[in-house]
MDAnalysis code that builds the backbone (N, CA, C; Angstrom):
import MDAnalysis as mda
import numpy as np

u = mda.Universe.empty(375, n_residues=125, atom_resindex=np.repeat(np.arange(125), 3), trajectory=True)
u.add_TopologyAttr("name", ["N", "CA", "C"] * 125)
u.add_TopologyAttr("resid", np.arange(1, 126))
u.add_TopologyAttr("resname", ["MET", "LYS", "GLN", "THR", "ASN", "LYS", "ALA", "LEU", "LYS", "ALA", "LYS", "ILE", "SER", "GLN", "LEU", "GLU", "GLU", "SER", "LYS", "LYS", "TYR", "GLN", "GLY", "TYR", "GLU", "ASN", "ALA", "GLU", "THR", "PHE", "HIS", "ALA", "ALA", "LEU", "ILE", "ILE", "ASN", "ARG", "SER", "ARG", "GLU", "ASP", "TYR", "THR", "TYR", "TYR", "ARG", "ASN", "MET", "LYS", "GLU", "GLU", "MET", "LEU", "ASN", "SER", "GLY", "ARG", "TRP", "SER", "GLU", "ARG", "VAL", "THR", "SER", "GLY", "VAL", "TRP", "THR", "VAL", "GLU", "GLN", "TYR", "ALA", "LEU", "TYR", "MET", "VAL", "GLU", "ASP", "ALA", "MET", "LYS", "ASP", "ASP", "TYR", "GLU", "CYS", "LYS", "MET", "GLU", "LYS", "ALA", "VAL", "CYS", "GLN", "ILE", "THR", "GLY", "GLU", "LEU", "TYR", "ARG", "GLU", "LEU", "LEU", "THR", "VAL", "ALA", "PHE", "GLN", "GLN", "ILE", "ASN", "TRP", "LYS", "GLU", "VAL", "ALA", "GLU", "ALA", "ILE", "LEU", "VAL", "ASP"])
u.atoms.positions = np.array([
    [94.117, 41.551, -25.378],
    [93.175, 42.286, -26.202],
    [91.840, 41.544, -26.302],
    [91.901, 40.181, -26.487],
    [90.671, 39.401, -26.570],
    [89.879, 39.477, -25.279],
    [90.570, 39.433, -24.139],
    [89.909, 39.523, -22.845],
    [89.192, 40.858, -22.704],
    [89.852, 41.937, -23.175],
    [89.258, 43.263, -23.101],
    [87.996, 43.321, -23.955],
    [88.055, 42.765, -25.176],
    [86.884, 42.750, -26.054],
    [85.748, 41.944, -25.451],
    [86.088, 40.792, -24.863],
    [85.070, 39.958, -24.224],
    [84.420, 40.702, -23.066],
    [85.245, 41.333, -22.250],
    [84.736, 42.074, -21.098],
    [83.866, 43.241, -21.562],
    [84.300, 43.922, -22.609],
    [83.536, 45.045, -23.142],
    [82.202, 44.575, -23.715],
    [82.222, 43.481, -24.461],
    [80.981, 42.928, -25.013],
    [80.033, 42.511, -23.898],
    [80.573, 41.912, -22.853],
    [79.753, 41.489, -21.715],
    [79.127, 42.704, -21.025],
    [79.892, 43.764, -20.867],
    [79.392, 44.981, -20.222],
    [78.293, 45.621, -21.083],
    [78.503, 45.677, -22.394],
    [77.498, 46.241, -23.311],
    [76.221, 45.424, -23.244],
    [76.365, 44.110, -23.252],
    [75.204, 43.225, -23.163],
    [74.460, 43.447, -21.851],
    [75.198, 43.596, -20.783],
    [74.600, 43.829, -19.461],
    [73.855, 45.161, -19.438],
    [74.431, 46.194, -20.040],
    [73.782, 47.499, -20.095],
    [72.507, 47.449, -20.933],
    [72.581, 46.757, -22.060],
    [71.405, 46.631, -22.921],
    [70.288, 45.898, -22.180],
    [70.656, 44.855, -21.472],
    [69.668, 44.075, -20.722],
    [69.059, 44.904, -19.599],
    [69.864, 45.759, -18.977],
    [69.358, 46.568, -17.867],
    [68.377, 47.638, -18.345],
    [68.416, 47.961, -19.626],
    [67.494, 48.945, -20.178],
    [66.122, 48.339, -20.451],
    [66.030, 47.032, -20.386],
    [64.769, 46.363, -20.664],
    [63.838, 46.447, -19.464],
    [62.563, 46.210, -19.731],
    [61.548, 46.251, -18.696],
    [60.897, 44.878, -18.638],
    [61.105, 44.176, -17.553],
    [60.548, 42.830, -17.376],
    [60.894, 41.914, -18.561],
    [62.058, 42.117, -19.155],
    [62.495, 41.298, -20.289],
    [62.031, 41.817, -21.640],
    [61.269, 42.892, -21.654],
    [60.775, 43.490, -22.901],
    [61.548, 44.774, -23.194],
    [61.410, 45.246, -24.411],
    [62.116, 46.458, -24.822],
    [61.786, 47.653, -23.927],
    [60.525, 47.771, -23.537],
    [60.106, 48.901, -22.702],
    [58.807, 48.541, -21.976],
    [58.388, 49.430, -21.105],
    [57.181, 49.186, -20.303],
    [55.938, 49.096, -21.181],
    [55.874, 49.907, -22.220],
    [54.709, 49.901, -23.102],
    [54.541, 48.539, -23.776],
    [55.644, 47.973, -24.231],
    [55.614, 46.663, -24.888],
    [55.233, 45.577, -23.887],
    [55.802, 45.644, -22.697],
    [55.480, 44.670, -21.653],
    [53.981, 44.673, -21.349],
    [53.419, 45.862, -21.142],
    [52.007, 45.951, -20.776],
    [51.091, 45.538, -21.924],
    [51.462, 45.853, -23.158],
    [50.658, 45.413, -24.307],
    [50.633, 43.887, -24.362],
    [51.798, 43.251, -24.224],
    [51.868, 41.788, -24.250],
    [51.085, 41.179, -23.088],
    [51.201, 41.770, -21.921],
    [50.506, 41.268, -20.735],
    [48.986, 41.335, -20.923],
    [48.505, 42.446, -21.412],
    [47.057, 42.627, -21.576],
    [46.509, 41.694, -22.654],
    [47.221, 41.561, -23.753],
    [46.752, 40.664, -24.823],
    [46.784, 39.220, -24.340],
    [47.820, 38.858, -23.600],
    [47.896, 37.504, -23.043],
    [46.743, 37.222, -22.089],
    [46.326, 38.218, -21.345],
    [45.240, 38.041, -20.371],
    [43.863, 37.992, -21.025],
    [43.752, 38.547, -22.224],
    [42.466, 38.560, -22.917],
    [42.306, 37.241, -23.678],
    [41.494, 36.356, -23.147],
    [41.299, 35.045, -23.768],
    [40.865, 35.189, -25.231],
    [39.969, 36.137, -25.481],
    [39.447, 36.345, -26.841],
    [40.558, 36.772, -27.810],
    [41.337, 37.776, -27.424],
    [42.406, 38.252, -28.306],
    [43.503, 37.209, -28.460],
    [43.890, 36.598, -27.343],
    [44.933, 35.584, -27.372],
    [44.554, 34.457, -28.336],
    [43.345, 33.950, -28.214],
    [42.876, 32.861, -29.074],
    [42.805, 33.311, -30.530],
    [42.322, 34.514, -30.743],
    [42.210, 35.049, -32.105],
    [43.580, 35.089, -32.791],
    [44.590, 35.627, -32.123],
    [45.907, 35.753, -32.743],
    [46.614, 34.403, -32.867],
    [46.392, 33.504, -31.927],
    [46.962, 32.155, -32.046],
    [46.354, 31.429, -33.248],
    [45.039, 31.562, -33.428],
    [44.384, 30.942, -34.593],
    [44.862, 31.571, -35.893],
    [45.044, 32.874, -35.868],
    [45.555, 33.558, -37.053],
    [46.940, 33.032, -37.423],
    [47.757, 32.799, -36.408],
    [49.094, 32.261, -36.665],
    [48.999, 30.930, -37.409],
    [48.124, 30.055, -36.945],
    [47.960, 28.752, -37.605],
    [47.496, 28.913, -39.048],
    [46.559, 29.829, -39.265],
    [46.088, 30.091, -40.634],
    [47.220, 30.615, -41.512],
    [48.027, 31.501, -40.967],
    [49.134, 32.075, -41.738],
    [50.230, 31.043, -42.000],
    [50.430, 30.129, -41.060],
    [51.408, 29.056, -41.294],
    [50.947, 28.169, -42.453],
    [49.634, 27.938, -42.550],
    [49.092, 27.113, -43.634],
    [49.091, 27.845, -44.970],
    [48.624, 29.088, -44.964],
    [48.528, 29.824, -46.231],
    [49.851, 30.461, -46.647],
    [50.750, 30.635, -45.691],
    [52.022, 31.307, -45.973],
    [52.931, 30.576, -46.946],
    [52.732, 29.282, -47.060],
    [53.581, 28.500, -47.973],
    [53.511, 29.016, -49.397],
    [52.399, 29.633, -49.754],
    [52.212, 30.112, -51.123],
    [52.478, 31.605, -51.273],
    [52.884, 32.234, -50.188],
    [53.213, 33.660, -50.247],
    [54.435, 33.865, -51.134],
    [54.404, 34.932, -51.895],
    [55.526, 35.228, -52.795],
    [56.830, 35.394, -52.025],
    [56.760, 36.020, -50.878],
    [57.984, 36.230, -50.084],
    [58.547, 34.920, -49.542],
    [57.685, 33.964, -49.287],
    [58.146, 32.657, -48.806],
    [58.694, 31.844, -49.974],
    [57.958, 31.804, -51.075],
    [58.405, 30.998, -52.223],
    [59.682, 31.543, -52.835],
    [59.908, 32.866, -52.693],
    [61.141, 33.449, -53.240],
    [62.300, 33.353, -52.247],
    [62.028, 32.871, -51.032],
    [63.094, 32.669, -50.051],
    [63.416, 33.886, -49.202],
    [62.626, 34.944, -49.310],
    [62.867, 36.144, -48.499],
    [62.556, 35.849, -47.030],
    [61.442, 35.151, -46.786],
    [61.014, 34.785, -45.445],
    [60.800, 33.289, -45.354],
    [60.850, 32.778, -44.121],
    [60.385, 31.419, -43.864],
    [58.875, 31.518, -43.622],
    [58.213, 30.402, -43.604],
    [56.771, 30.398, -43.320],
    [56.516, 30.965, -41.924],
    [57.386, 30.649, -40.972],
    [57.230, 31.137, -39.606],
    [57.376, 32.661, -39.544],
    [58.346, 33.189, -40.298],
    [58.527, 34.642, -40.342],
    [57.313, 35.323, -40.969],
    [56.779, 34.716, -42.005],
    [55.585, 35.247, -42.662],
    [54.424, 35.307, -41.669],
    [54.194, 34.210, -40.959],
    [53.089, 34.147, -39.996],
    [53.276, 35.199, -38.904],
    [54.484, 35.318, -38.391],
    [54.766, 36.301, -37.349],
    [54.486, 37.713, -37.858],
    [54.955, 38.027, -39.059],
    [54.753, 39.364, -39.612],
    [53.267, 39.656, -39.799],
    [52.538, 38.703, -40.321],
    [51.115, 38.918, -40.577],
    [50.343, 39.132, -39.274],
    [50.656, 38.350, -38.254],
    [49.980, 38.511, -36.964],
    [50.392, 39.838, -36.324],
    [51.673, 40.142, -36.376],
    [52.168, 41.413, -35.824],
    [51.445, 42.598, -36.475],
    [51.344, 42.569, -37.787],
    [50.706, 43.653, -38.530],
    [49.217, 43.764, -38.179],
    [48.536, 42.639, -38.106],
    [47.111, 42.639, -37.755],
    [46.897, 43.137, -36.331],
    [47.757, 42.675, -35.419],
    [47.667, 43.073, -34.023],
    [47.840, 44.588, -33.898],
    [48.841, 45.111, -34.549],
    [49.097, 46.552, -34.493],
    [47.905, 47.321, -35.060],
    [47.390, 46.899, -36.207],
    [46.236, 47.579, -36.814],
    [45.009, 47.518, -35.916],
    [44.735, 46.336, -35.343],
    [43.572, 46.169, -34.471],
    [43.639, 47.104, -33.267],
    [44.788, 47.112, -32.609],
    [44.921, 47.927, -31.410],
    [45.055, 49.410, -31.732],
    [45.588, 49.727, -32.886],
    [45.646, 51.127, -33.302],
    [44.231, 51.670, -33.486],
    [43.368, 50.874, -34.081],
    [41.975, 51.266, -34.268],
    [41.292, 51.462, -32.911],
    [41.507, 50.526, -31.987],
    [40.923, 50.638, -30.645],
    [41.463, 51.873, -29.923],
    [42.755, 52.127, -30.090],
    [43.381, 53.261, -29.431],
    [42.827, 54.575, -29.975],
    [42.647, 54.664, -31.277],
    [42.111, 55.892, -31.875],
    [40.702, 56.177, -31.359],
    [39.907, 55.134, -31.211],
    [38.552, 55.319, -30.649],
    [38.629, 55.797, -29.199],
    [39.546, 55.223, -28.444],
    [39.701, 55.611, -27.038],
    [40.184, 57.051, -26.927],
    [41.103, 57.441, -27.791],
    [41.651, 58.795, -27.754],
    [40.559, 59.827, -28.014],
    [39.615, 59.499, -28.860],
    [38.509, 60.424, -29.153],
    [37.650, 60.686, -27.923],
    [37.644, 59.748, -26.995],
    [36.836, 59.880, -25.784],
    [37.523, 60.728, -24.704],
    [38.822, 60.934, -24.854],
    [39.597, 61.651, -23.841],
    [39.477, 63.155, -24.084],
    [39.169, 63.898, -23.033],
    [38.934, 65.328, -23.202],
    [40.202, 66.172, -23.148],
    [41.183, 65.789, -22.396],
    [42.390, 66.601, -22.257],
    [43.417, 66.331, -23.352],
    [43.914, 67.388, -23.946],
    [44.906, 67.242, -25.024],
    [46.181, 66.560, -24.527],
    [46.612, 66.898, -23.343],
    [47.819, 66.296, -22.785],
    [47.666, 64.782, -22.671],
    [46.517, 64.318, -22.170],
    [46.289, 62.885, -22.004],
    [46.226, 62.167, -23.349],
    [45.588, 62.809, -24.323],
    [45.529, 62.223, -25.674],
    [46.931, 62.070, -26.235],
    [47.734, 63.097, -26.072],
    [49.093, 63.076, -26.620],
    [49.948, 62.022, -25.913],
    [49.826, 61.936, -24.601],
    [50.592, 60.935, -23.855],
    [50.220, 59.515, -24.272],
    [48.938, 59.273, -24.437],
    [48.485, 57.952, -24.864],
    [49.002, 57.628, -26.264],
    [48.951, 58.587, -27.154],
    [49.426, 58.391, -28.520],
    [50.924, 58.103, -28.548],
    [51.685, 58.859, -27.801],
    [53.143, 58.661, -27.757],
    [53.479, 57.301, -27.148],
    [52.797, 56.940, -26.073],
    [53.051, 55.639, -25.438],
    [52.737, 54.506, -26.409],
    [51.644, 54.626, -27.124],
    [51.252, 53.594, -28.083],
    [52.316, 53.417, -29.166],
    [52.899, 54.511, -29.591],
    [53.926, 54.456, -30.637],
    [55.205, 53.763, -30.175],
    [55.381, 53.624, -28.871],
    [56.587, 52.987, -28.333],
    [56.485, 51.465, -28.295],
    [55.303, 50.922, -28.527],
    [55.115, 49.473, -28.441],
    [55.841, 48.780, -29.580],
    [56.617, 47.773, -29.231],
    [57.306, 46.944, -30.215],
    [56.381, 45.769, -30.523],
    [55.607, 45.895, -31.597],
    [54.573, 44.906, -31.908],
    [55.161, 43.561, -32.297],
    [56.350, 43.564, -32.874],
    [56.998, 42.286, -33.207],
    [57.285, 41.519, -31.918],
    [57.785, 42.213, -30.926],
    [58.082, 41.565, -29.650],
    [56.805, 41.069, -28.970],
    [55.729, 41.830, -29.078],
    [54.438, 41.410, -28.513],
    [53.962, 40.142, -29.226],
    [54.010, 40.169, -30.550],
    [53.569, 39.002, -31.331],
    [54.404, 37.773, -30.992],
    [55.713, 37.957, -30.875],
    [56.586, 36.822, -30.521],
    [56.202, 36.252, -29.159],
    [55.898, 37.123, -28.203],
    [55.532, 36.665, -26.861],
    [54.204, 35.907, -26.882],
    [53.265, 36.376, -27.665],
    [51.939, 35.757, -27.727],
    [52.003, 34.432, -28.482],
    [52.832, 34.369, -29.499],
    [52.817, 33.216, -30.405],
    [53.809, 32.129, -30.060],
    [54.590, 32.329, -29.026],
    [55.580, 31.313, -28.662],
    [54.855, 30.022, -28.277],
    [55.379, 28.932, -28.759],
    [54.740, 27.615, -28.485],
    [55.238, 27.023, -27.196],
])
């Protein structure tokens, strides 16, 4: 029975991994991380933000109450800022697109991005 459970868990893990795109949850997340990593300005901005959040996060209510670690706080804050920044850029870009189908496709693709995974990829030391 244990062998069957182990084999089943291994198969499930293999299937989950095969659903990933270049090690990311999906293609949208992979490309977002790739583009942000390639942008020296954005990469530096979010890395600096992480350092600021690590310093100021010690006094966050969620950290002092034990809900998050300082690292989790910094990751969440950068993830949230990153998502907001790119959402604003995306909305401006969508306004420039004339075809409704293209606007909708871009909006749907943007919603598929796992910003936590992007932030983790950018902020890894």
